[in-house]
C-alpha positions as CSV (number, residue, x, y, z in Angstrom):
1,M,214.1,61.0,-40.7
2,T,213.0,57.5,-40.2
3,K,209.5,57.4,-38.8
4,S,208.7,54.1,-36.6
5,I,206.0,52.5,-34.7
6,V,206.3,51.0,-31.3
7,T,203.6,49.4,-29.8
8,G,203.5,48.4,-26.2
9,A,205.7,51.4,-25.8
10,A,205.3,51.9,-21.8
11,G,206.8,48.3,-21.2
12,F,209.8,47.1,-20.1
13,I,211.9,46.3,-23.2
14,A,209.9,48.9,-25.8
15,S,210.2,51.7,-24.1
16,H,214.1,51.5,-24.2
17,L,213.8,50.5,-28.1
18,A,211.9,53.8,-28.1
19,E,214.0,55.7,-26.4
20,T,217.0,54.3,-28.4
21,L,215.3,55.4,-31.3
22,L,214.5,58.8,-30.7
23,K,217.7,59.3,-29.5
24,T,218.9,58.9,-33.0
25,G,216.5,61.6,-34.0
26,E,214.0,59.3,-35.1
27,E,210.2,60.1,-34.9
28,V,208.7,57.6,-33.1
29,I,204.8,56.9,-32.3
30,C,204.1,55.0,-29.2
31,V,201.4,53.0,-28.8
32,D,200.0,51.6,-25.8
33,E,196.7,51.3,-23.9
34,L,198.5,51.7,-20.5
35,N,196.2,48.6,-18.7
36,N,196.7,47.6,-15.4
37,Y,198.2,44.4,-16.0
38,Y,200.6,46.0,-13.2
39,D,200.8,49.5,-11.9
40,P,199.7,51.8,-14.8
41,K,202.2,54.5,-12.6
42,L,205.3,52.7,-13.8
43,K,204.1,52.8,-17.3
44,R,203.8,56.2,-17.3
45,K,207.1,56.7,-15.3
46,N,208.3,54.5,-18.6
47,I,206.5,57.2,-21.3
48,A,207.8,60.0,-18.9
49,Q,211.0,59.1,-19.8
50,L,210.4,59.8,-23.4
51,Q,208.7,63.0,-23.8
52,K,211.6,65.2,-23.7
53,Y,212.3,63.6,-27.2
54,P,211.3,66.0,-30.3
55,G,210.2,63.3,-32.1
56,F,207.7,61.5,-29.4
57,Q,204.3,61.1,-30.1
58,L,201.9,59.1,-27.7
59,I,198.8,57.1,-29.1
60,E,197.2,56.2,-25.7
61,A,194.8,53.3,-27.1
62,D,193.8,49.7,-27.6
63,I,195.4,48.4,-30.4
64,K,192.5,46.7,-32.4
65,S,190.4,50.2,-32.0
66,L,193.1,52.3,-34.7
67,D,193.1,53.1,-38.1
68,W,196.4,51.4,-38.7
69,Q,196.0,52.2,-42.4
70,T,196.2,55.6,-41.8
71,L,198.9,55.5,-39.3
72,L,201.0,53.5,-41.7
73,T,200.9,55.7,-44.2
74,D,204.5,56.9,-44.0
75,V,205.7,54.5,-41.3
76,E,209.0,52.6,-42.2
77,V,209.4,50.3,-39.6
78,V,206.5,48.7,-37.1
79,Y,208.2,47.2,-34.1
80,H,205.1,45.3,-32.6
81,Q,206.5,44.7,-28.6
82,A,203.1,45.1,-27.3
83,A,201.5,41.3,-25.8
84,Q,199.5,39.7,-22.7
85,A,202.6,38.7,-20.8
86,G,202.9,36.2,-18.2
87,V,202.7,32.3,-18.3
88,R,200.6,31.7,-14.9
89,A,197.9,34.5,-15.3
90,S,197.1,32.8,-19.0
91,W,195.4,29.9,-17.7
92,G,191.4,30.2,-16.7
93,Q,189.3,32.8,-17.3
94,G,192.3,34.9,-18.2
95,F,193.0,33.2,-21.3
96,R,190.8,35.6,-23.5
97,A,193.0,38.9,-22.7
98,Y,195.8,36.7,-24.3
99,T,193.8,35.9,-27.4
100,E,192.9,39.0,-28.3
101,R,195.9,41.0,-27.1
102,N,198.8,38.4,-28.7
103,I,196.8,37.2,-31.7
104,N,193.9,39.4,-32.8
105,A,195.7,42.6,-32.4
106,T,198.7,41.1,-34.3
107,Q,196.3,40.1,-37.3
108,I,194.9,43.5,-37.2
109,L,198.4,45.0,-37.6
110,L,199.2,42.5,-40.4
111,E,195.8,43.2,-42.1
112,A,197.5,47.3,-42.1
113,A,201.1,45.9,-43.3
114,K,200.4,44.2,-46.7
115,E,198.7,47.3,-47.6
116,A,201.4,49.7,-46.2
117,K,203.3,50.4,-49.1
118,N,206.3,52.6,-47.4
119,L,206.7,49.5,-44.7
120,K,210.2,48.0,-45.0
121,R,210.1,46.2,-41.8
122,F,207.6,44.2,-39.4
123,V,209.6,43.2,-36.2
124,F,207.4,40.8,-33.6
125,A,208.4,40.7,-30.2
126,S,208.1,37.1,-29.5
127,T,209.0,34.7,-26.4
128,S,211.2,31.6,-25.6
129,S,208.2,30.8,-24.2
130,V,207.1,29.0,-27.3
131,Y,209.8,25.8,-27.2
132,G,207.8,24.6,-24.0
133,D,209.1,20.8,-23.4
134,A,211.2,21.3,-26.3
135,E,213.5,23.7,-25.0
136,T,217.0,23.3,-24.6
137,L,220.1,25.4,-23.5
138,P,221.5,26.7,-25.9
139,T,218.4,26.2,-28.0
140,H,218.7,26.8,-31.7
141,E,216.1,28.2,-33.9
142,E,215.5,24.9,-35.6
143,I,214.1,23.2,-32.5
144,C,210.3,22.4,-33.1
145,P,208.3,24.8,-30.6
146,K,206.3,22.4,-27.9
147,P,204.6,25.4,-25.8
148,V,203.1,24.1,-22.5
149,S,201.4,27.5,-21.5
150,P,198.2,29.3,-23.0
151,Y,200.8,32.2,-23.4
152,G,203.2,30.3,-25.6
153,I,200.8,29.1,-27.5
154,T,199.5,32.5,-28.4
155,K,202.5,34.2,-29.2
156,L,203.3,30.7,-31.3
157,A,200.0,31.5,-33.5
158,A,201.2,35.3,-33.7
159,E,204.5,34.3,-35.1
160,R,202.4,31.9,-37.7
161,L,200.3,34.6,-38.8
162,C,203.3,37.0,-39.3
163,G,204.5,34.0,-41.4
164,L,201.5,33.3,-43.3
165,Y,200.9,37.3,-44.5
166,H,204.9,37.0,-45.6
167,K,204.2,34.5,-47.9
168,N,200.8,35.2,-49.1
169,F,201.4,39.5,-48.9
170,G,205.0,39.8,-48.7
171,V,204.8,41.6,-45.2
172,P,208.4,42.0,-44.5
173,F,208.7,40.5,-40.9
174,V,211.0,39.3,-38.4
175,A,210.2,37.7,-35.4
176,L,212.2,38.1,-32.2
177,R,212.2,35.5,-29.4
178,Y,213.3,36.9,-26.1
179,F,215.0,34.6,-23.5
180,T,214.8,35.8,-20.0
181,V,215.5,39.7,-20.5
182,Y,216.3,41.6,-17.5
183,G,217.3,45.4,-16.7
184,P,216.0,48.6,-15.7
185,R,212.3,48.9,-15.9
186,Q,211.5,45.3,-15.9
187,R,208.4,44.6,-14.6
188,P,207.3,43.7,-11.2
189,D,205.8,40.5,-11.7
190,M,209.4,39.0,-13.1
191,A,212.0,37.3,-11.6
192,F,215.2,39.8,-11.2
193,H,212.8,42.8,-10.4
194,K,211.3,40.5,-7.1
195,F,215.0,39.5,-6.4
196,F,216.4,43.0,-6.2
197,K,213.4,44.3,-4.2
198,A,214.1,41.7,-1.5
199,V,217.9,42.4,-1.3
200,L,217.1,46.1,-0.7
201,Q,213.7,45.5,1.5
202,D,216.2,43.2,3.2
203,E,213.9,40.7,2.8
204,P,214.5,36.7,2.2
205,I,214.4,35.7,-1.9
206,S,211.8,33.6,-2.8
207,I,212.3,31.2,-5.6
208,Y,210.4,28.5,-7.5
209,G,211.4,24.8,-7.0
210,D,215.4,24.3,-5.8
211,G,216.8,26.8,-7.2
212,Q,219.1,24.7,-10.2
213,Q,216.7,25.4,-13.0
214,T,218.9,27.1,-15.3
215,R,218.0,30.3,-17.5
216,D,219.4,31.8,-20.7
217,F,219.6,35.7,-19.6
218,T,219.6,38.8,-21.9
219,F,220.0,42.4,-21.0
220,V,217.6,44.4,-22.0
221,R,220.1,46.5,-24.2
222,D,220.9,43.2,-25.8
223,A,217.0,43.0,-26.5
224,V,217.4,46.3,-28.4
225,A,220.2,45.7,-30.4
226,A,218.3,42.7,-31.7
227,N,215.4,45.0,-32.8
228,L,217.9,47.2,-34.6
229,A,219.5,44.8,-36.6
230,A,216.1,43.0,-37.4
231,A,214.8,46.2,-38.9
232,T,217.8,46.9,-40.9
233,V,219.4,43.7,-42.0
234,P,217.9,42.5,-45.6
235,E,218.9,38.6,-44.9
236,A,216.6,39.0,-41.9
237,I,213.4,39.1,-43.6
238,G,211.0,36.4,-43.2
239,E,213.3,34.8,-40.4
240,I,212.9,33.8,-36.9
241,F,215.8,34.4,-34.3
242,N,216.4,33.4,-31.0
243,I,217.7,36.4,-28.9
244,G,219.5,35.2,-25.6
245,G,223.3,35.0,-24.4
246,G,223.3,31.2,-25.4
247,S,225.0,30.4,-22.0
248,R,223.3,27.9,-19.7
249,V,223.3,30.0,-16.1
250,V,221.9,28.4,-12.8
251,L,219.4,30.4,-11.0
252,T,221.2,30.1,-7.5
253,E,224.8,30.9,-8.9
254,V,222.8,34.4,-10.3
255,L,221.6,34.7,-6.6
256,E,225.0,34.1,-5.2
257,V,226.4,36.8,-7.5
C-alpha cells in the first residue's frame, strides 16, 4: 500500500486529491493547521468527507512545528498543497504569513525530504500568479515569470527552493502551476464561489473591471489528475508544468453560460 502525505488537506484542491488517493486504498496522512484564513467550519466539512476511509489520518498542526524526518520515514509521495493563498491579502502587514507558510514551510519540508530514503516524489503546488505581467493565454512554461504580487513572489521563491534541493540533494520534485481552478469545495473568496452564491441568492454578480478579462479555467478534477501524473511519470522529475485548459475564456462569456 502506497503511503502519501497531503499538506493543506482541508483545502479546496487538496481535499479532492486526498479523497481520490484514499478511494484507491492508499494510506494518506493529511496535514492541515485549519487556520482562519476562511471559515474553519468549511475546512472541517472537507475533512469530514475523508474520515470514512480506513487509510485516513489527520495531523492538525502547523507544518513548521512537526518532526518531518520521522513523518517521512516510510512515505513515498509528498503532495505539498498547503499555502497562504490570496493575491490582494498578500500586501501590507499580511505578508509575513505568506513568507512563513509559502517559503519557510516549504524549506522545512525540503530539508526533511532530502533525508527521506523512501521518498519517490515531492509534488509542489504552485500557481499561475508567478507569471504576473508575463502571462499570456495560453501560457507556456518557457515564459520567464514576472510576478506582480507578494503572493506570486513567495510561490516563485518556493519553486526555486524545490529546484535547488533537486539539483543539490536529488529531491525528486515536480511543480504544478495551477490556472484558475474551480469546482466543489472552492474557497468562499474565489470568483466562482461568489458567482454561484449570487445566482442562488438572486443577487447581482459583482465583477472587477469590465468583465472582458480572460482566464484559463481548470476544473478541480483535472488538477487532481495532474497531481497523480506528477507523482508517477518518471520524466516529470525536476520539471515545472502549467495546469490549465490551454484556452482563453472571457469572463463575461462564462457568466452568460
